[in-house]
C-alpha positions as CSV (number, residue, x, y, z in Angstrom):
1,M,0.0,0.0,0.0
2,Q,2.9,2.4,0.9
3,V,4.5,1.7,-2.4
4,L,1.4,2.6,-4.3
5,R,1.0,5.8,-2.3
6,E,4.6,6.8,-3.1
7,S,4.4,5.9,-6.8
8,T,4.0,8.1,-9.8
9,L,0.8,6.4,-10.6
10,W,-0.7,7.4,-7.3
11,E,0.4,11.0,-7.8
12,E,-1.0,11.2,-11.4
13,F,-4.2,9.4,-10.7
14,E,-5.1,10.5,-7.2
15,T,-3.6,13.9,-6.9
16,R,-3.8,15.2,-10.5
17,G,-6.9,13.3,-11.7
18,Y,-5.0,11.8,-14.7
19,R,-6.9,9.1,-16.6
20,I,-5.1,7.4,-19.5
21,F,-8.5,5.8,-20.5
22,P,-11.2,7.9,-19.2
23,G,-13.9,5.9,-17.5
24,S,-11.7,2.9,-17.0
25,V,-10.6,1.5,-13.8
26,I,-7.8,-0.5,-12.3
27,L,-8.5,-3.8,-10.5
28,G,-6.7,-4.3,-7.2
29,D,-6.9,-6.7,-4.4
30,A,-8.6,-5.9,-1.1
31,G,-5.2,-4.6,0.2
32,Y,-5.5,-1.4,-1.7
33,P,-7.9,1.4,-1.2
34,N,-11.2,1.4,-3.2
35,N,-11.7,4.7,-5.1
36,D,-13.1,5.8,-8.3
37,W,-10.1,4.7,-10.4
38,L,-8.9,1.6,-8.3
39,I,-11.6,-0.9,-7.7
40,T,-11.2,-3.5,-5.0
41,P,-13.6,-6.5,-4.2
42,F,-16.3,-6.4,-1.5
43,S,-15.5,-8.0,1.8
44,G,-17.7,-9.1,4.8
45,Q,-21.2,-10.6,4.5
46,L,-21.9,-10.6,0.8
47,D,-25.3,-10.9,-1.0
48,R,-25.4,-12.6,-4.4
49,P,-24.7,-9.6,-6.6
50,K,-21.6,-8.7,-4.6
51,E,-20.5,-12.4,-4.7
52,R,-20.9,-12.3,-8.6
53,F,-19.1,-9.0,-8.7
54,N,-16.2,-10.4,-6.6
55,T,-16.0,-13.6,-8.8
56,A,-15.9,-11.5,-12.1
57,H,-13.4,-9.2,-10.4
58,T,-11.0,-12.0,-9.5
59,R,-11.3,-13.8,-12.8
60,T,-10.5,-10.6,-14.6
61,R,-7.7,-9.5,-12.4
62,N,-6.1,-13.1,-12.5
63,G,-6.4,-13.2,-16.2
64,V,-4.5,-9.8,-16.5
65,E,-1.9,-11.0,-13.9
66,R,-1.3,-14.1,-16.1
67,C,-0.8,-11.9,-19.3
68,F,1.8,-9.7,-17.4
69,G,3.4,-13.1,-16.3
70,V,3.8,-14.1,-20.0
71,L,5.2,-10.7,-20.9
72,K,7.7,-10.7,-17.9
73,H,8.8,-14.2,-19.0
74,R,9.5,-13.1,-22.6
75,F,11.0,-9.5,-21.8
76,Y,13.6,-9.1,-19.2
77,S,13.0,-5.4,-18.9
78,L,9.5,-6.0,-17.3
79,Q,10.9,-8.4,-14.7
80,N,12.1,-5.5,-12.5
81,R,10.8,-2.1,-11.5
82,I,10.0,0.0,-14.5
83,R,12.2,3.1,-14.3
84,F,10.3,5.8,-16.0
85,Q,9.2,9.1,-14.4
86,S,5.8,9.2,-16.3
87,V,3.0,6.9,-16.4
88,E,2.9,7.5,-20.3
89,Q,6.4,6.3,-20.8
90,A,5.9,3.3,-18.6
91,S,2.7,2.3,-20.6
92,K,4.5,2.8,-23.8
93,L,7.0,0.1,-22.7
94,V,4.2,-2.3,-21.8
95,Q,2.4,-1.7,-25.1
96,C,5.7,-2.2,-27.1
97,A,6.0,-5.6,-25.2
98,C,2.5,-6.5,-26.1
99,I,3.1,-5.5,-29.8
100,L,6.3,-7.5,-29.9
101,H,4.9,-10.5,-28.1
102,N,2.0,-10.6,-30.7
103,L,4.5,-10.3,-33.7
104,C,6.4,-13.3,-32.1
105,L,3.1,-15.3,-31.9
106,M,2.4,-14.5,-35.5
107,E,5.8,-16.0,-36.3
108,N,5.0,-19.1,-34.4
109,D,7.4,-18.2,-31.6
110,D,5.4,-19.1,-28.4
111,G,8.4,-18.5,-26.1
112,L,8.1,-21.8,-24.5
113,D,11.8,-22.3,-25.1
114,L,12.6,-19.3,-22.8
115,P,14.2,-20.1,-19.4
116,E,11.9,-20.1,-16.4
117,L,11.9,-17.1,-14.1
118,E,13.3,-17.6,-10.8
119,N,11.1,-16.7,-7.7
120,E,8.1,-16.0,-9.9
121,P,5.1,-16.2,-7.9
122,R,2.6,-18.8,-8.9
123,G,-0.5,-16.9,-8.2
124,L,-1.6,-14.0,-6.2
125,P,-3.4,-14.5,-3.0
126,D,-6.2,-12.0,-2.0
127,I,-5.9,-10.1,1.1
128,Q,-9.0,-10.7,3.0
129,Q,-9.5,-7.4,4.9
130,E,-10.8,-4.3,3.1
131,A,-8.5,-1.3,3.0
132,P,-9.8,2.0,4.1
133,I,-11.7,4.1,1.7
134,V,-9.9,7.2,0.4
135,S,-12.8,9.6,-0.2
136,N,-16.5,9.9,0.2
137,Q,-17.0,9.2,-3.6
138,A,-14.7,6.2,-3.4
139,G,-17.5,3.6,-3.2
140,M,-19.7,5.2,-5.9
141,R,-17.7,3.8,-8.9
142,R,-17.8,0.3,-7.4
143,Q,-21.5,0.6,-6.6
144,Q,-22.0,1.7,-10.4
145,L,-20.3,-1.4,-11.5
146,L,-22.2,-3.5,-9.1
147,Q,-25.5,-2.6,-10.9
148,H,-24.4,-5.0,-13.7
149,F,-24.4,-8.0,-11.3
150,Q,-28.0,-7.4,-9.9
């Protein structure tokens, strides 16, 4: 949590209101604060819509994490901290990695011959407690998304 709050991402999104894709959200686990741009799962006693929301949230987040794992496996520069000062530059690096990965796949290079990463986590456990909400409007975006699970 402290790493996020001290990051350029936090500064750009939370303080300056920057949105690279307006209306989009980032999915985070329950260890992060829920707000209008960072959506976390619900915790506690859940009704059926909140359970469905959490299931969709987890499946989506896990799919994205697997994609990043594939990219990290193929591109060494993504295995460590991305050392750019701006969110735009960091996102360009990830976009380039995606493009190059897709070009490799088009040429039938699936990357299976690449060496395994050391210390690569085999899944991301969810933290069960809900982090504190940052602002009064923090739950509004998540509630808006919850309407699709009613």
